[in-house]
C-alpha positions in Angstrom: 0.0 0.0 0.0 2.8 2.5 0.9 4.9 1.5 -2.1 2.0 2.1 -4.5 0.6 5.2 -2.9 3.4 7.0 -1.1 1.2 7.3 2.0 2.5 7.4 5.5 2.3 4.3 7.7 -0.3 5.8 9.9 -2.4 6.7 6.8 -2.1 3.2 5.5 -3.2 1.7 8.8 -6.3 3.9 8.9 -7.5 2.7 5.5 -10.9 0.9 5.3 -12.5 -0.9 2.3 -14.5 2.4 1.9 -11.2 4.2 1.2 -10.8 2.5 -2.1 -12.8 3.4 -5.2 -12.4 0.2 -7.3 -14.2 1.6 -10.3 -11.9 4.7 -10.6 -8.8 3.0 -9.3 -8.0 5.5 -6.5 -7.6 5.4 -2.8 -8.8 8.3 -0.6 -6.6 9.2 2.2 -7.4 11.6 5.0 -4.4 13.7 5.6 -3.4 13.1 9.3 -1.0 16.1 9.4 -3.9 18.6 8.9 -4.9 18.6 12.5 -7.5 21.4 12.3 -9.0 20.5 9.0 -10.5 17.4 7.4 -8.6 17.0 4.1 -8.7 14.0 1.8 -6.5 13.4 -1.2 -7.1 10.8 -3.9 -4.2 8.8 -5.2 -4.3 6.6 -8.3 -3.3 3.0 -7.9 -2.2 0.4 -10.4 -5.3 -1.3 -11.8 -4.0 -4.8 -11.0 -3.7 -3.8 -7.3 -7.2 -2.3 -7.3 -8.7 -5.4 -8.8 -6.9 -7.6 -6.2 -8.0 -5.4 -3.4 -11.6 -5.5 -4.7 -11.6 -9.3 -4.4 -10.2 -9.2 -0.9 -12.8 -6.6 0.1 -15.6 -8.7 -1.3 -14.5 -11.8 0.6 -13.2 -10.3 3.9 -15.0 -7.0 4.4 -18.5 -7.6 2.9 -20.2 -7.0 6.3 -18.1 -4.0 7.6 -16.7 -1.7 4.9 -15.7 0.8 7.7 -13.4 -1.6 9.5 -9.7 -0.9 9.3 -8.0 -3.2 6.8 -5.0 -3.8 9.1 -5.8 -4.0 12.7 -2.3 -3.8 14.0 -0.4 -1.2 15.9 2.0 1.2 14.2 5.0 -0.5 15.8 3.8 -4.0 14.8 3.2 -2.8 11.2 6.7 -1.2 11.3 8.2 -4.6 12.4 6.3 -6.5 9.7 7.4 -4.1 7.0 11.0 -4.2 8.1 10.9 -8.1 8.0 9.3 -8.1 4.6 12.0 -5.7 3.3 14.8 -7.9 4.8 13.4 -11.0 3.1 13.3 -9.1 -0.2 17.0 -8.3 0.3 16.5 -4.6 0.9 19.1 -3.3 3.3 20.3 0.0 4.6 18.8 3.1 6.2 15.9 3.1 3.8 14.4 -0.1 5.4 11.4 1.7 7.0 8.0 3.0 6.0 9.5 6.4 5.1 12.0 4.7 2.8 9.1 3.3 0.8 7.4 6.7 0.7 10.7 8.2 -0.5 11.1 5.5 -3.1 7.6 6.3 -4.3 8.5 10.0 -4.7 11.7 9.2 -6.5 10.0 6.7 -8.8 7.3 9.3 -9.6 9.9 11.9 -10.6 11.8 9.3 -12.7 8.5 8.5 -14.4 8.0 12.2 -15.3 5.1 12.8 -12.9 4.8 16.6 -12.6 5.8 18.0 -9.2 2.4 19.6 -8.6 0.7 16.2 -8.9 3.3 14.4 -6.7 2.8 17.2 -4.2 -0.9 16.5 -4.1 -0.5 12.7 -3.9 2.0 12.9 -1.1 0.0 15.5 0.8 2.7 18.1 1.0 1.6 21.6 1.9 4.8 23.2 0.6 6.2 22.6 -2.9 9.7 22.9 -1.4 9.1 19.6 0.4 8.1 17.8 -2.8 11.0 19.4 -4.7 13.4 17.4 -2.5 12.4 14.3 -4.6 13.6 16.0 -7.8 17.1 16.3 -6.3 18.0 12.9 -7.6 21.5 11.5 -7.5 23.3 8.4 -8.8 21.3 6.0 -10.9 18.1 8.1 -10.6 19.9 11.2 -11.9 21.3 9.3 -14.9 17.8 7.9 -15.6 16.3 11.3 -15.6 19.1 12.8 -17.8 18.7 9.9 -20.3 15.2 11.1 -21.0 16.7 14.2 -22.6 18.5 12.3 -25.3 
């Protein structure tokens, strides 16, 4: 969920079946950092993921569409995520939920997603925060440069 939406761990844990619009392929996320306002953002998801989630919702959440999809604590989810990333061979300081969020941002930039759209999808109030993802280095920088030629 985090890898495909760039959402924060707490935002992922608060998702319900109602959060997903299977027909349009988006997930609605309430921005948890907007303490005084109720703000939702809609993030497009890969169609294959949406279809798979739709099957799960039909089987598991038919009776209670408002129930959280993952009924685990933030720390338990963090440990599960760290374990899955270790099994996948992902190592280093990026082995955490924020690392997945950052990877989503870098991948979006490398895929030519406009900054203003990425800003909206990530829920950043300030474009300067989103612009950090455009400061690619190493392989990402070369991939972006290769699009010019």
